C-alpha positions as a printed NumPy array, in Angstrom:
array([[ 153.416,  -15.066, -110.071],
       [ 151.324,  -12.201, -111.446],
       [ 149.078,  -13.349, -114.271],
       [ 147.964,  -11.333, -117.254],
       [ 144.348,  -11.673, -116.141],
       [ 145.096,   -9.466, -113.115],
       [ 146.487,   -6.575, -115.201],
       [ 144.682,   -3.296, -115.659],
       [ 143.769,   -2.748, -119.306],
       [ 146.515,   -0.218, -120.021],
       [ 149.109,   -2.441, -118.338],
       [ 147.956,   -5.405, -120.387],
       [ 148.304,   -3.4  , -123.593],
       [ 151.762,   -2.295, -122.498],
       [ 152.704,   -5.942, -121.92 ],
       [ 151.617,   -6.9  , -125.43 ],
       [ 153.414,   -3.941, -126.99 ],
       [ 156.697,   -4.423, -125.138],
       [ 159.785,   -5.931, -126.751],
       [ 159.54 ,   -9.006, -124.518],
       [ 158.692,  -12.222, -126.394],
       [ 155.731,  -12.845, -124.085],
       [ 152.861,  -12.265, -124.116],
       [ 152.651,  -12.849, -127.841],
       [ 150.234,  -13.727, -130.587],
       [ 148.917,  -16.881, -128.974],
       [ 147.91 ,  -15.052, -125.813],
       [ 146.427,  -12.246, -127.902],
       [ 144.343,  -14.77 , -129.844],
       [ 142.978,  -16.275, -126.632],
       [ 142.202,  -12.802, -125.293],
       [ 140.371,  -11.825, -128.48 ],
       [ 138.381,  -15.026, -128.247],
       [ 137.484,  -14.318, -124.616],
       [ 136.24 ,  -10.843, -125.545],
       [ 134.244,  -12.264, -128.444],
       [ 132.631,  -14.895, -126.229],
       [ 131.883,  -12.2  , -123.646],
       [ 129.982,  -10.15 , -126.223],
       [ 127.902,  -13.153, -127.23 ],
       [ 127.272,  -13.899, -123.579],
       [ 126.052,  -10.339, -123.062],
       [ 123.606,  -10.585, -125.953],
       [ 122.359,  -13.968, -124.757],
       [ 121.789,  -12.562, -121.253],
       [ 119.731,   -9.525, -122.26 ],
       [ 116.175,   -9.467, -120.89 ],
       [ 114.803,   -8.85 , -124.396],
       [ 114.987,  -11.409, -127.2  ],
       [ 114.281,  -11.245, -130.933],
       [ 110.499,  -11.683, -130.66 ],
       [ 110.023,  -12.07 , -126.912],
       [ 108.842,  -15.675, -126.911],
       [ 109.536,  -17.985, -123.943],
       [ 111.246,  -20.392, -126.321],
       [ 113.784,  -17.741, -127.313],
       [ 114.451,  -16.913, -123.678],
       [ 115.044,  -20.585, -122.932],
       [ 117.327,  -21.101, -125.925],
       [ 119.38 ,  -18.015, -125.112],
       [ 119.707,  -19.088, -121.489],
       [ 121.047,  -22.411, -122.732],
       [ 123.505,  -20.613, -125.027],
       [ 124.647,  -18.369, -122.175],
       [ 125.206,  -21.369, -119.915],
       [ 127.495,  -22.861, -122.561],
       [ 129.291,  -19.631, -123.422],
       [ 130.298,  -18.65 , -119.889],
       [ 132.665,  -21.591, -119.262],
       [ 134.061,  -21.187, -122.781],
       [ 134.83 ,  -17.538, -122.051],
       [ 136.552,  -18.577, -118.821],
       [ 138.609,  -21.245, -120.597],
       [ 139.794,  -18.706, -123.152],
       [ 140.746,  -16.299, -120.365],
       [ 142.84 ,  -19.062, -118.813],
       [ 144.506,  -19.774, -122.139],
       [ 145.883,  -16.221, -122.227],
       [ 148.269,  -17.107, -119.399],
       [ 148.693,  -20.715, -120.447],
       [ 149.992,  -19.673, -123.866],
       [ 152.515,  -17.348, -122.264],
       [ 153.661,  -20.144, -119.95 ],
       [ 153.984,  -22.541, -122.892],
       [ 156.231,  -20.181, -124.82 ],
       [ 158.302,  -19.507, -121.726],
       [ 158.793,  -23.279, -121.568],
       [ 160.145,  -23.257, -125.111],
       [ 162.529,  -20.408, -124.284],
       [ 163.694,  -22.249, -121.187],
       [ 164.401,  -25.41 , -123.176],
       [ 166.346,  -23.464, -125.797],
       [ 168.574,  -22.036, -123.073],
       [ 169.571,  -25.444, -121.725],
       [ 173.258,  -26.356, -122.088],
       [ 174.331,  -28.466, -125.056],
       [ 178.029,  -29.001, -124.47 ],
       [ 177.956,  -32.774, -124.02 ],
       [ 176.002,  -35.568, -125.686],
       [ 174.025,  -36.046, -122.467],
       [ 173.177,  -32.354, -122.305],
       [ 172.191,  -32.357, -125.957],
       [ 169.868,  -35.309, -125.394],
       [ 168.29 ,  -33.696, -122.334],
       [ 167.844,  -30.426, -124.204],
       [ 166.312,  -32.215, -127.182],
       [ 163.805,  -34.016, -124.954],
       [ 162.92 ,  -30.833, -123.073],
       [ 162.471,  -28.897, -126.286],
       [ 160.286,  -31.614, -127.765],
       [ 158.012,  -31.578, -124.731],
       [ 157.891,  -27.781, -124.741],
       [ 157.004,  -27.621, -128.442],
       [ 154.273,  -30.192, -127.88 ],
       [ 152.721,  -27.995, -125.172],
       [ 153.202,  -24.888, -127.319],
       [ 151.167,  -26.657, -130.025],
       [ 148.459,  -27.991, -127.725],
       [ 147.645,  -24.601, -126.214],
       [ 146.682,  -22.785, -129.452],
       [ 144.947,  -25.955, -130.607],
       [ 142.84 ,  -25.784, -127.451],
       [ 142.16 ,  -22.107, -128.197],
       [ 140.87 ,  -23.186, -131.602],
       [ 138.629,  -25.827, -130.044],
       [ 137.072,  -23.399, -127.599],
       [ 136.566,  -20.673, -130.208],
       [ 134.86 ,  -23.161, -132.51 ],
       [ 132.503,  -24.23 , -129.718],
       [ 131.687,  -20.596, -128.979],
       [ 130.985,  -19.939, -132.661],
       [ 128.582,  -22.885, -132.687],
       [ 126.718,  -21.144, -129.874],
       [ 126.803,  -17.888, -131.816],
       [ 124.251,  -19.308, -134.227],
       [ 121.603,  -19.328, -131.491],
       [ 122.579,  -15.896, -130.185],
       [ 122.487,  -14.351, -133.653],
       [ 119.107,  -15.83 , -134.495],
       [ 117.305,  -15.205, -131.219],
       [ 119.126,  -12.297, -129.579],
       [ 117.579,   -8.847, -129.492],
       [ 117.865,   -6.953, -132.764],
       [ 119.347,   -3.885, -131.077],
       [ 122.357,   -5.981, -130.015],
       [ 123.012,   -7.339, -133.489],
       [ 126.207,   -5.337, -133.929],
       [ 127.51 ,   -6.669, -130.606],
       [ 126.874,  -10.239, -131.723],
       [ 128.563,   -9.496, -135.05 ],
       [ 131.711,   -8.181, -133.361],
       [ 131.741,  -11.203, -131.077],
       [ 131.561,  -13.551, -134.065],
       [ 134.359,  -11.744, -135.897],
       [ 136.614,  -11.679, -132.833],
       [ 136.156,  -15.401, -132.273],
       [ 136.895,  -16.199, -135.905],
       [ 139.992,  -13.99 , -135.894],
       [ 141.117,  -15.594, -132.638],
       [ 140.71 ,  -19.068, -134.089],
       [ 142.659,  -18.196, -137.208],
       [ 145.419,  -16.573, -135.169],
       [ 145.658,  -19.665, -132.992],
       [ 145.73 ,  -21.811, -136.138],
       [ 148.796,  -19.934, -137.365],
       [ 150.529,  -20.662, -134.063],
       [ 149.638,  -24.332, -134.368],
       [ 151.163,  -24.429, -137.843],
       [ 154.374,  -22.731, -136.752],
       [ 154.88 ,  -24.774, -133.591],
       [ 154.231,  -28.081, -135.34 ],
       [ 157.47 ,  -27.425, -137.214],
       [ 159.337,  -28.164, -133.995],
       [ 157.518,  -31.441, -133.268],
       [ 159.203,  -34.645, -134.453],
       [ 156.33 ,  -37.08 , -133.819],
       [ 155.001,  -37.601, -137.357],
       [ 151.773,  -39.304, -136.249],
       [ 151.005,  -36.486, -133.821],
       [ 151.726,  -33.856, -136.475],
       [ 149.381,  -35.535, -138.941],
       [ 146.598,  -35.828, -136.351],
       [ 146.905,  -32.206, -135.254],
       [ 146.95 ,  -30.904, -138.818],
       [ 143.771,  -32.811, -139.591],
       [ 142.021,  -31.504, -136.48 ],
       [ 143.263,  -27.981, -137.126],
       [ 141.803,  -28.014, -140.654],
       [ 138.494,  -29.402, -139.431],
       [ 138.213,  -26.844, -136.645],
       [ 138.788,  -23.964, -139.046],
       [ 136.325,  -25.358, -141.583],
       [ 133.657,  -25.795, -138.891],
       [ 134.318,  -22.341, -137.446],
       [ 134.056,  -20.631, -140.833],
       [ 130.762,  -22.419, -141.499],
       [ 129.372,  -21.575, -138.049],
       [ 130.396,  -17.923, -138.396],
       [ 128.744,  -17.686, -141.814],
       [ 125.532,  -19.221, -140.476],
       [ 125.524,  -16.892, -137.482],
       [ 126.064,  -13.82 , -139.659],
       [ 123.206,  -14.866, -141.95 ],
       [ 120.856,  -15.013, -138.96 ],
       [ 121.598,  -11.467, -137.84 ],
       [ 119.076,   -8.844, -138.79 ],
       [ 120.435,   -6.326, -141.326]])
């Protein structure tokens, strides 16, 4: 199966703008996060740092080593979100003529909604981790790349908030009350941490 990650840019944009239900907002959030992490990775990998000290070079290399796998995880979540929503659509199309069919459909839909919640929640987790790394990049990256770091921070925060909205909406289809409570608590904490990390990173950028 062709994945979104293999599309040319214009084809990817066409896919997002088509009337098909996928790819949708969850995939777009993961993609925005991947682009944001890529920008931070670029700044962290530049040969020049804020003041040129060996310590800055070492810290930025550490940040880059953490950001690269996060970027790759977000890229994978673009397709995973699409697959999760396709699972929901498939469950909704199951027959429901008999009690047995209704029960099977209910179970399939419950599992699909659980996955459709976990994927954007994972997008939130990865974006938050990338924003934690943004603090180092913003403080020690080269001044000339400050606008690149800023865009990366904003994209990651927007991606996290977009994923959070998907978590909220998909939780409405989950019947496990304990799971819903746990996810809501984690979702709130992730957003709070991300907002704080983004604010700290912005404050460390040179004007």
